[in-house]
N, C-alpha and C positions, 0 to 999 in steps of 0.2 A: 516774683511768684507768679505761674496761672495755671491755673485748673484745665481739666482735660476737657471738661462737660460743666454745663452752665445750668443743668436739668437733673436728669435722673442720674442712677447709681454710675459712676465710673471707674473705668480700668485702665490702667497702662499695662501692656504686655510688651516686655523685653528680647528683642529676640523674633526676627521674622523668617527662620527655619521653619521646618514642618511643622514641630509640639507650636511654637510661637503662633502662626498663622491657624492653626486647627483651632488654638485657645482664641484666637480673635473671634472665627467665626462662631463657634458652641456657646461661647461670654454672649457675643451679640444675640443670637438666637433665644438665648435665655433673659433678653432682657438689658442688658448692658451695653453702656456707651463707651466705646474701646478703640483708646489710640494704642497700634502696634507700630514700636520703636525698632529701627532697625541701622548698626552702625555703618555697616556698608553703604556706599553712596547708589550701588543698583545690585539687585538679588539676582546673582548668580546658580548655575545650575551645577554648583560643584560636587561631587561626588560619584556622578557617571551614572550609575545604576541601583537599584536596591532591590531586597525582596519585599512582598507585602502580603502577610501572611492571613490567613483567613479571619484574625481577630482585627488586623488593620485593615481589610478590606469592610469588615462591620462598622468601624467608627468610620471610615470615610463616608461609608452610606448614610449615618447617620448624623454626618455633618453636611450632607448633602453634596459629597464629592465623589459620589461612589461610582460613575460613570467611568475616571481616569482608569480605574481597575476592571470594570464590568464591562467594559468596550470589547467588540470581538477583537479587534485589533491588536490587542492586547494577549500575546502569549500566556498562556497556561503553562504551570509547571506540575511535575508527577514528583518532587522533588528527591530525585533520583541520588542514589551515593555512588560514586564509580570509582576505580582504580584508576592508577597513573595512563593506563592505556585506553580511556575511554569505556572499557568493560562495567555492566552495570552489578553492583555488591547488593543491593536493595533497591526500590521503588516501591511508591505508594500510587494504588487506582485512582487515576485522576478524577473520574468521575464518582468515586468512593468519598474522596477525600472531600470532594466539595459537598458532598450529601450529608457528611460526618458533622460539619461545622459550618453550615449554610451558607459558605463564602468559597470560592476557589485561593487556592496560590496562583500569584501573579509575579512576573518581574518588568519593573517598570524605569523609566529613566526619573531620575531625579529633577531634571527642568520639569517633564510632562506633571509629576505632581505638585512644583512649587505653584507651574501656571493655572492647575487645577483648583488649588484652594486659596490661590489669588483672585481666581475669578469668581469665587463664591464666597470670599470674604467683601470684593466689592469695593469698600472705600479703601484706600491704595496704602501700605504702612509707609510712617515717616522713615525717609531714607537720611544717612548722613548725620546719625541721629546716635550717637555713643554714648551710653550710660556711663559714667566715670566715678558716681557716689550715689546712694541709697540712702534714705531716712522714713523714719514713721509715715509712711502715704506719701512719701515724694522721693524723686529723683534729678538728680541734677545731669546735664548733658555737657558734652565736651567745649561746647561754646559757651558755657558757664547757663544756661537759662536752666531753669528750674520749675517742673511739672509736679503737680499734685492730683490725687484720684483716691478714690475708696479701696481700689484694691491693687496692688501690686503684681504681677506675677513676671517672675523668672525663669525665660524660655531663653534664654544667652549661652549655651554650651559648656564646654568642659570645664573654661577656665571663667565662668558665669560671676560677673560682678555683682549681681545681685544676692547669688549663694553668700559670695563673702560676707556681705552684710548679715542676711540671716541664719546661717549657721558658721560660719568661720571658711578660711580661704586656702586650708591644706593641699599642698598639691596631689594632682591624682598618681596614682600607679601604674609606670612604665610596664607593661605587659612583658618586653622583650622582643615582640611581634611587631613586623613591618606589613602593609599591604598596599599594594600597587592596585590602581583601579584605570580601567580606560575604555573607551567605545571602539570598533572596528566596524569596517561593513564587509563580510566575508561572504562566499557564495556558497551554496550548497545547505545541506542541512545541518545544523549543528548538534551535538547531541548534549542536550543541557544538564543539570546538576554540578554537583561537587565533588570533583575530583579528588580523589586521596593520592598522593604521594610519598615519598619519603622525607617526613618531616616538612611538608609542603603542600598546601593546597591550592587547588586553582578552580575557577568557575567559569566557562563560559557559556554566557546567558544571552538566548534570543530576547530581543525588545522588538518593539514596534518597528515600523517603518524600515524592514531589513537592516537594522543595527542587531550587534551582538556587545553587549556588554563583558567585561572580563576581567574579573580579580586575581589576585594571588595571595600568598600570606607566608609566611615564613618566619623563623626566629633569625635574624640577621640586622644588617646595617642598614640605615635608611638611604634611601637616593642612588644604590649602587647597582647600575643597569647590568654590570658583567657577571654579579651574583645573580640578577634576576636570570638575565639569559642562559647560566648554568644551571639554574633551579629549572625553568620552565623546557628546556632540552631534553630533560627525561619524560616529559609526558607526549602521550600522542596528538595527533592531529585533532582539533584546530588549533591547541593551546597556543603553542608556540608562533605559530601564525596571526593569533588573535592580539599576542602580545608584541608582535614585530609591527602587524597593520598601525596597531595605537600609537606607538611611536612616543617620542617625546610628549605628544598630550597625555601621556596616563600620570595618574598622580600618585605620589608615594607618601604615605603618613605613617608613624609609629601609632602605636594602637595603647590606649589607656583605658583604664575604669577607675570607680573608686569604691572601697568597700561600702556597704549599705546605710547610710545615714538611721539617726534614731527620729530626726523630726527633717521636717523642709520647711518650717512656717515659722514665723516670727511677728507678733499681731497682726494686721491685713496683708503681708508679703508670705507670698509662697514660690515654689521651683515647680516647673516638671520637666521633663525629656532629660537630655543630658547634664542640663543643669543640677536636678535631682539625683541624678540614678544611671550614669554614663559604665555601658557595657560593651563587652567586647561583640563583635558581630559575628560569633559562631554559632548564634540561635535564631540568627533575622531578625531580632525584634526590637532594635533600636528605633527604627518609626514608628513601629506599631505602637511598642509600649507608648511613646510620648503621644501616637494620637489619640491610645486610650486614657492616657492621663486629660488630653484635653476635654475630653465628651464626659471625665469621671468629674473634673472641677466645677466645669458647667452646671452638672447634675448636682449637686451638693448644694451648689450658691444661687439655684433656680428658686426664688421664691424667700429664700433667707432671709431673717431679719441680723441676724449674728456673723458678720463676716468669718470672726475668730470661729466661732464653733463650727462654721460650713468649713473651714479648712480644716479642720479636724477630722472632720468627718471624712474630708479628700483623703488626706493622709490615711486614717484606717482604712479606707476603700483601696487604695494604691497600695501603700510601703512593703506590706508582707510580700505583695503580687513581684513586686520589681525587684525587692531583695532576693527573690527566688529565680530571677531572671539573671541577676548580676551572680550570681554563686555559679547558676547553670552554664553559663557564658561561658567563665572561667575553665571549669569542666570539662566543657564541649572541645574547648581551644586544647586542652592536653588530650583529649582522646583524637582529634584532629591531626595534629601535627607529630603524632609519633614518630620517631625515629627508625629506620629499618630493625629489624630484630621479631624472635618471638611474640612479644606483646603485640607486634603490629598484626603477624599474622594473626593472633588470638581474636583480636578485635575486628579483623575481617571476617574470620568464621561466624564470632558469634552476631555480628550485623547482618551478614546475609541468611540465618538461620533464626533470626527471630520472628515470629510469628505476627501476621498482618494486625491480627489486635491488638497485640502488645505495642508493635508500633504506633497505632492509632491512640492507646491509652497513651503511650509516650508523648505524642505528639499535643493532647486536650493536655496536658500538665502543661505545656508550652504557652499554646497559645489561648487556655479555657477553653471551657465547654464540654 
């Protein structure tokens, strides 16, 4: 058995995704000696693109990695909602959104975000270090090594090993929805936003360096490219082209979440991000909430003498908000994936005629502030 620190307070963060790297940075800045463990032998930018809403940008700034969102090369978004032909149902005033929340809504490549977090962390994660067992203040790796620390943070995703020990290993909930994600190089102007079709949504989103991220989601079979082509064939340009150009490199996953948990911690072990509160992506808050978790966890532990009391404070600050996001993401999925019929027409009319002040209040309930 080996201890990850010979001196001050030590922490093991399990998982080197967005939340895990954010936690490593935040805890380091709060004076902890941090070891980040990653099961994979190489950290790869799986996921293509993502939305970083103003709360996520604020968290990145707090972590010292704000440049990845604030760079003028990163496209800003107005959060437009569009019909399947690309015409706008509604959109935000981009400058007004930034004024209201103090940060922009941006779309970034997951790889760029991971690179920024890795660069800010400095000390690279320990890769090829899969955690197979967790105990009080300890983890055992897949090659038999056991490590101990004053704090264990599970940031190891949907089927978290740390979660299984901390609060139980119940299976996540299959939403019945599949999501395709890919990156393409397209000529011309891409009308960004989320496009609402018949039981299907698509998002052609400009990224930096001339790339376009495209996602498609619907209720259906995983990996069925014929169904994907049928679905996107009902959308206007450039959705079908983006999917075709992304080709075999496009990723397909079923979407899962979990009901909000009553607790995230056991002793000096806690959870964040998808390990704590996996949510559907329909509010764009998965990565943002993980980054918020990281900042809140370090703030609760900064200078705290009692780790368990600090973790209770962290949960108290984060569980109500993330529970609301989990439930809100489920509701947003139902609204976005309506099939043709009167309800879909009513939805589009209601969204198109919602006053901007009310829309801003709805966004405030999601991003905070």
